MARDRENTOR-109099 format. One line per 10 residues: their letters; for each residue x, y, z of C-alpha. Coordinates in steps of 0.02 Angstrom, whole numbers. Example, Ala and Ser with C-alpha at 12.3 -4.5 7.8 and 13.67 -1.06 7.14 Angstrom:
<sites>
AS = 615 -225 390 ~ 684 -53 357
</sites>
This chain:
<sites>
XXXXXXXXXX = 227 -2027 -740 ~ 288 -1853 -694 ~ 162 -1853 -552 ~ 224 -2019 -484 ~ 405 -1962 -500 ~ 364 -1803 -402 ~ 275 -1908 -271 ~ 429 -2018 -254 ~ 533 -1861 -224 ~ 405 -1812 -93
XXXXXXXXXX = 428 -1977 -1 ~ 616 -1947 -2 ~ 581 -1784 90 ~ 449 -1852 208 ~ 543 -2011 256 ~ 665 -1929 376 ~ 668 -1961 562 ~ 617 -1782 600 ~ 469 -1780 481 ~ 412 -1954 532
XXXXXXXXXX = 419 -1901 715 ~ 321 -1743 678 ~ 190 -1842 581 ~ 171 -1963 728 ~ 159 -1819 852 ~ 30 -1731 743 ~ -74 -1889 726 ~ -75 -1915 915 ~ -115 -1734 958 ~ -245 -1722 818
XXXXXXXXXX = -336 -1878 876 ~ -341 -1810 1053 ~ -403 -1640 992 ~ -536 -1723 886 ~ -595 -1833 1028 ~ -628 -1686 1142 ~ -805 -1620 1108 ~ -807 -1444 1039 ~ -627 -1428 981 ~ -621 -1511 811
XXXXXXXXXX = -492 -1495 672 ~ -501 -1305 649 ~ -471 -1268 832 ~ -344 -1409 847 ~ -237 -1341 706 ~ -256 -1160 767 ~ -205 -1207 944 ~ -47 -1295 884 ~ 10 -1162 760 ~ 110 -1070 895
XXXXXXXXXX = 192 -1234 945 ~ 246 -1270 766 ~ 321 -1097 744 ~ 402 -1086 916 ~ 496 -1248 879 ~ 583 -1159 735 ~ 531 -1290 608 ~ 549 -1261 422 ~ 406 -1248 299 ~ 387 -1432 258
XXXXXXXXXX = 405 -1498 437 ~ 280 -1368 501 ~ 152 -1416 370 ~ 180 -1602 401 ~ 145 -1575 587 ~ -12 -1471 560 ~ -88 -1575 419 ~ -60 -1730 525 ~ -157 -1640 663 ~ -293 -1604 533
XXXXXXXXXX = -310 -1786 479 ~ -293 -1847 658 ~ -434 -1733 717 ~ -546 -1799 578 ~ -511 -1975 642 ~ -533 -1927 825 ~ -702 -1842 806 ~ -788 -2011 804 ~ -737 -2060 980 ~ -855 -1949 1079
XXXXXXXXXX = -989 -1971 944 ~ -992 -2160 969 ~ -964 -2168 1157 ~ -1061 -2015 1219 ~ -1176 -1968 1074 ~ -1085 -1800 1074 ~ -1003 -1757 907 ~ -821 -1708 926 ~ -850 -1590 781 ~ -987 -1553 655
XXXXXXXXXX = -936 -1682 523 ~ -945 -1819 657 ~ -1128 -1779 692 ~ -1194 -1912 573 ~ -1084 -2044 655 ~ -1191 -2029 811 ~ -1341 -2101 721 ~ -1276 -2280 715 ~ -1116 -2269 816 ~ -1201 -2231 982
XXXXXXXXXX = -1331 -2371 962 ~ -1188 -2492 928 ~ -1105 -2433 1089 ~ -1267 -2459 1184 ~ -1270 -2637 1117 ~ -1096 -2669 1190 ~ -1008 -2652 1023 ~ -920 -2486 1053 ~ -749 -2560 1015 ~ -807 -2632 850
XXXXXXXXXX = -888 -2466 803 ~ -730 -2369 845 ~ -619 -2490 750 ~ -736 -2493 600 ~ -741 -2303 596 ~ -550 -2302 601 ~ -542 -2418 450 ~ -674 -2314 358 ~ -579 -2154 398 ~ -420 -2231 328
XXXXXXXXXX = -506 -2286 167 ~ -585 -2114 138 ~ -426 -2016 176 ~ -310 -2135 82 ~ -404 -2130 -83 ~ -440 -1944 -64 ~ -253 -1915 -52 ~ -231 -2008 -216 ~ -365 -1894 -287 ~ -263 -1746 -226
XXXXXXXXXX = -108 -1817 -312 ~ -190 -1828 -483 ~ -320 -1689 -479 ~ -222 -1543 -405 ~ -90 -1535 -544 ~ -229 -1537 -675 ~ -320 -1396 -585 ~ -158 -1297 -588 ~ -162 -1300 -779 ~ -336 -1222 -775
XXXXXXXXXX = -279 -1093 -646 ~ -142 -1032 -763 ~ -282 -959 -871 ~ -330 -842 -730 ~ -299 -655 -740 ~ -333 -520 -608 ~ -520 -514 -649 ~ -535 -704 -637 ~ -443 -708 -472 ~ -558 -574 -401
XXXXXXXXXX = -708 -678 -455 ~ -628 -834 -380 ~ -602 -749 -212 ~ -782 -688 -217 ~ -837 -866 -251 ~ -740 -924 -98 ~ -831 -799 13 ~ -1000 -836 -65 ~ -991 -1024 -43 ~ -892 -1048 118
XXXXXXXXXX = -1051 -1047 222 ~ -1099 -1209 136 ~ -1268 -1285 102 ~ -1295 -1318 288 ~ -1263 -1135 333 ~ -1381 -1075 468 ~ -1388 -895 409 ~ -1313 -826 249 ~ -1331 -647 312 ~ -1219 -688 460
XXXXXXXXXX = -1093 -769 344 ~ -1093 -612 235 ~ -1071 -503 389 ~ -925 -610 447 ~ -842 -599 276 ~ -864 -409 274 ~ -789 -399 448 ~ -639 -500 392 ~ -613 -390 239 ~ -623 -236 350
XXXXXXXXXX = -489 -306 466 ~ -380 -345 313 ~ -386 -160 264 ~ -299 -108 426 ~ -123 -46 392 ~ -32 57 261 ~ -108 54 88 ~ 24 -26 -23 ~ -24 80 -174 ~ -41 254 -96
XXXXXXXXXX = 60 235 65 ~ -84 307 167 ~ -121 226 337 ~ -296 153 349 ~ -392 120 511 ~ -232 126 615 ~ -296 266 732 ~ -119 328 753 ~ -55 162 822 ~ 115 125 747
XXXXXXXXXX = 99 -62 783 ~ -48 -71 661 ~ 47 0 513 ~ 95 -175 458 ~ -83 -234 476 ~ -154 -374 584 ~ -51 -533 590 ~ -172 -669 534 ~ -91 -798 650 ~ -133 -685 798
XXXXXXXXXX = -311 -670 734 ~ -331 -857 705 ~ -264 -909 876 ~ -372 -778 960 ~ -533 -818 866 ~ -519 -1006 881 ~ -410 -1053 1030 ~ -437 -911 1154 ~ -622 -898 1119 ~ -635 -1082 1167
XXXXXXXXXX = -557 -1035 1335 ~ -683 -895 1359 ~ -826 -1013 1317 ~ -761 -1131 1451 ~ -751 -989 1578 ~ -932 -948 1541 ~ -988 -1129 1569 ~ -855 -1184 1693 ~ -985 -1262 1808 ~ -1019 -1394 1674
XXXXXXXXXX = -892 -1535 1680 ~ -927 -1664 1544 ~ -798 -1782 1618 ~ -911 -1813 1769 ~ -1047 -1884 1660 ~ -932 -1996 1557 ~ -880 -2112 1697 ~ -962 -2280 1693 ~ -1003 -2266 1507 ~ -840 -2332 1437
XXXXXXXXXX = -884 -2513 1399 ~ -775 -2542 1246 ~ -792 -2729 1218 ~ -708 -2813 1070 ~ -595 -2689 978 ~ -574 -2781 813 ~ -721 -2790 691 ~ -755 -2959 614 ~ -717 -2995 432 ~ -902 -3015 395
XXXXXXXXXX = -937 -2840 457 ~ -792 -2765 358 ~ -842 -2857 200 ~ -1021 -2792 212 ~ -954 -2615 226 ~ -831 -2621 79 ~ -959 -2566 -53 ~ -1018 -2428 64 ~ -842 -2363 88 ~ -810 -2365 -100
XXXXXXXXXX = -965 -2263 -142 ~ -947 -2138 -1 ~ -763 -2107 -39 ~ -814 -2037 -208 ~ -959 -1935 -136 ~ -852 -1864 5 ~ -707 -1818 -109 ~ -821 -1724 -228 ~ -900 -1632 -81 ~ -727 -1584 -18
XXXXXXXXXX = -667 -1517 -185 ~ -822 -1408 -208 ~ -792 -1238 -125 ~ -890 -1218 35 ~ -960 -1395 43 ~ -829 -1475 156 ~ -831 -1624 272 ~ -1000 -1585 353 ~ -1093 -1597 188 ~ -986 -1745 134
XXXXXXXXXX = -1035 -1839 292 ~ -1220 -1796 273 ~ -1230 -1840 88 ~ -1136 -2003 114 ~ -1252 -2060 254 ~ -1411 -2005 165 ~ -1368 -2084 -3 ~ -1309 -2246 77 ~ -1467 -2258 182 ~ -1574 -2242 26
XXXXXXXXXX = -1471 -2371 -68 ~ -1449 -2512 58 ~ -1566 -2486 207 ~ -1699 -2607 150 ~ -1731 -2677 324 ~ -1739 -2511 416 ~ -1581 -2547 518 ~ -1500 -2376 493 ~ -1511 -2276 654 ~ -1518 -2437 757
XXXXXXXXXX = -1335 -2486 756 ~ -1301 -2534 575 ~ -1112 -2540 543 ~ -1139 -2468 369 ~ -1214 -2314 454 ~ -1046 -2290 542 ~ -937 -2326 390 ~ -1032 -2209 273 ~ -1012 -2041 363 ~ -836 -2080 425
XXXXXXXXXX = -776 -2123 250 ~ -867 -1973 178 ~ -801 -1842 299 ~ -620 -1901 288 ~ -628 -1908 98 ~ -696 -1731 101 ~ -551 -1677 214 ~ -428 -1736 81 ~ -531 -1660 -59 ~ -533 -1490 26
XXXXXXXXXX = -343 -1481 7 ~ -358 -1484 -183 ~ -424 -1305 -209 ~ -316 -1242 -66 ~ -153 -1302 -144 ~ -197 -1279 -328 ~ -296 -1116 -322 ~ -253 -1039 -154 ~ -437 -1046 -105 ~ -480 -1151 49
XXXXXXXXXX = -615 -1282 31 ~ -655 -1290 218 ~ -626 -1200 382 ~ -473 -1302 427 ~ -392 -1277 257 ~ -419 -1089 283 ~ -311 -1104 439 ~ -181 -1206 342 ~ -183 -1071 207 ~ -133 -946 341
XXXXXXXXXX = 13 -1057 390 ~ 73 -1064 209 ~ 63 -875 191 ~ 155 -847 355 ~ 295 -958 287 ~ 306 -846 133 ~ 234 -984 24 ~ 95 -931 -94 ~ -29 -1071 -132 ~ -95 -1074 -309
XXXXXXXXXX = -39 -1118 -485 ~ 145 -1081 -455 ~ 157 -1181 -293 ~ 193 -1344 -384 ~ 326 -1256 -488 ~ 410 -1144 -357 ~ 397 -1255 -203 ~ 385 -1436 -263 ~ 479 -1498 -110 ~ 347 -1423 5
XXXXXXXXXX = 192 -1482 -87 ~ 251 -1658 -131 ~ 332 -1683 39 ~ 165 -1634 116 ~ 65 -1753 7 ~ 186 -1897 44 ~ 169 -1858 230 ~ -20 -1873 213 ~ -1 -2051 151 ~ 118 -2091 295
XXXXXXXXXX = 3 -2008 421 ~ -145 -2111 361 ~ -53 -2274 395 ~ 5 -2207 564 ~ -174 -2162 610 ~ -238 -2333 560 ~ -101 -2416 665 ~ -136 -2302 814 ~ -324 -2294 813 ~ -369 -2477 825
XXXXXXXXXX = -250 -2548 959 ~ -251 -2385 1059 ~ -440 -2361 1062 ~ -446 -2386 1250 ~ -313 -2254 1279 ~ -395 -2122 1169 ~ -562 -2146 1257 ~ -477 -2097 1421 ~ -450 -1926 1343 ~ -636 -1893 1368
XXXXXXXXXX = -604 -1898 1556 ~ -485 -1749 1551 ~ -576 -1606 1640 ~ -589 -1443 1541 ~ -521 -1352 1695 ~ -355 -1439 1660 ~ -361 -1432 1470 ~ -407 -1249 1446 ~ -263 -1173 1546 ~ -146 -1277 1437
XXXXXXXXXX = -229 -1208 1281 ~ -211 -1030 1347 ~ -29 -1058 1393 ~ 15 -1128 1220 ~ -74 -980 1139 ~ 14 -844 1239 ~ 188 -922 1242 ~ 179 -971 1059 ~ 121 -803 992 ~ 248 -709 1099
XXXXXXXXXX = 384 -827 1039 ~ 337 -791 857 ~ 320 -601 866 ~ 406 -549 1029 ~ 274 -413 1045 ~ 162 -386 1196 ~ 49 -283 1081 ~ 11 -440 981 ~ -40 -527 1143 ~ -166 -389 1177
XXXXXXXXXX = -231 -401 999 ~ -247 -590 1020 ~ -350 -566 1179 ~ -458 -442 1085 ~ -490 -569 949 ~ -526 -700 1082 ~ -663 -590 1156 ~ -728 -552 981 ~ -734 -738 941 ~ -827 -774 1103
XXXXXXXXXX = -957 -640 1065 ~ -980 -698 886 ~ -1002 -878 943 ~ -1140 -823 1061 ~ -1223 -735 914 ~ -1199 -889 803 ~ -1091 -793 679 ~ -968 -908 588 ~ -784 -872 617 ~ -711 -949 459
XXXXXXXXXX = -769 -809 340 ~ -680 -684 454 ~ -517 -781 438 ~ -542 -795 250 ~ -569 -608 238 ~ -409 -572 335 ~ -311 -696 228 ~ -377 -649 55 ~ -428 -468 81 ~ -266 -389 21
XXXXXXXXXX = -250 -507 -128 ~ -431 -476 -174 ~ -405 -287 -168 ~ -243 -292 -267 ~ -320 -400 -404 ~ -470 -285 -417 ~ -357 -133 -432 ~ -247 -220 -559 ~ -395 -272 -665 ~ -466 -95 -664
XXXXXXXXXX = -296 -20 -704 ~ -276 -133 -855 ~ -450 -87 -918 ~ -433 100 -880 ~ -569 92 -748 ~ -696 -10 -847 ~ -790 -118 -721 ~ -853 -231 -861 ~ -680 -309 -865 ~ -736 -414 -716
XXXXXXXXXX = -858 -508 -829 ~ -774 -503 -1001 ~ -714 -685 -1009 ~ -807 -851 -1006 ~ -704 -904 -855 ~ -749 -752 -749 ~ -932 -764 -800 ~ -934 -946 -746 ~ -853 -905 -579 ~ -978 -764 -546
XXXXXXXXXX = -1122 -880 -590 ~ -1060 -1015 -470 ~ -1034 -884 -334 ~ -1212 -818 -351 ~ -1287 -993 -354 ~ -1177 -1046 -208 ~ -1236 -898 -103 ~ -1421 -905 -150 ~ -1444 -1094 -148 ~ -1422 -1116 42
XXXXXXXXXX = -1557 -985 71 ~ -1683 -1101 -12 ~ -1607 -1273 23 ~ -1511 -1243 185 ~ -1665 -1252 296 ~ -1720 -1415 215 ~ -1547 -1492 237 ~ -1537 -1441 419 ~ -1713 -1504 452 ~ -1669 -1671 371
XXXXXXXXXX = -1511 -1688 477 ~ -1610 -1647 635 ~ -1749 -1769 592 ~ -1621 -1908 565 ~ -1555 -1879 741 ~ -1729 -1868 817 ~ -1779 -2032 734 ~ -1625 -2116 807 ~ -1662 -2048 981 ~ -1844 -2099 968
X = -1797 -2277 921
</sites>
């Protein structure tokens, strides 16, 4: 009952005209960001961080805006997947398998509407999971000491690549790079400058918001400049036959069991560190295909093949917020960006968040419920409008992204040096993308590096320098075991998972 009482207090905070307006704005912008191929939730949230801070919003309104963008981008990723066979982001890849064949059959509107309903179901019940599971996880987190927190942070780095990681060595390199960047500045224990090269502006370290906007938003601009001759909008004209936009009751009824099963699968995938929406989408589609595809209709326009991955990836998006809020460890790339927002607002996620900032956390959770209903109301009747977003040429979109990045960061810091650092991170992000090095472990390293170092030092100080203190409790041993398994498992299973995902797509194209 305490949980429901806290949730009621959260609704009292979220149900103000300002917060409702911000939730609506975030849902609209997020859906647009998700619909544009290549942007996705991580980039969408990163691009709009400067906007949220330049508006001078408080902690709760800023988080409501950005989490609404997060959920909206998860909804919007299906639009280009179904209409163009181009995933808006990685979790939407499995939606192509049956969504695009439905569009080719003249049922694009039904596929889009069905995916909107499935997204709502997955996100709605995942948010209820967040309500009940996060406070229980907080009780476990109160058992953590410095050694356990160091093991937990190591687990986050080890598993963030996920089972579908293309190269664990590159993920490890990215994490090491992030930790190295986190070490820039004055050592808090000794007062000695580290890696500042005599530059006074670096004494306070690298602002992680500058790093995030540079790595995600500006690198996207540089990628566009590299491929500016390609204009996807030219190839989308003439392919926008939407048809009927409301799915029939028979179709929805046939998909209800699918949405129920995949909500559970997706939520579990989201809660597990490093699994995230991509794996939630893949597992949901694969399991559902094995369970119900007796006639071989999956991959040929089966509505259940649209409902399964969309429910799974949106449930995983909600599940990924559980470890981020309760433990301070992000469960996905986008929650890593949201973690940076919390830290920049002087709010520390973890066990004490529910105690020290109940207005923030419960107001945020209540806003997630409100945002889900807004997205459902927006995504079905406004399907035709959102599909027009695909016609926006990148040559118009990318200058807007660059302008928001520069104006926003300068408005936050007022420092031209930070703008140069942001450009440097943009170039770094562009180079790393070309080398297929993941960016999220870098962000995680910058965010958690100082906390990881301070917990290690604290643990060693308590034990008088005995390194065995890192493995002297059942909890730390369990965390180390999960971290090792989570890092090693993708080396053996990752290739098989990626091959399976690729073969699913090739089968669909061949049919």
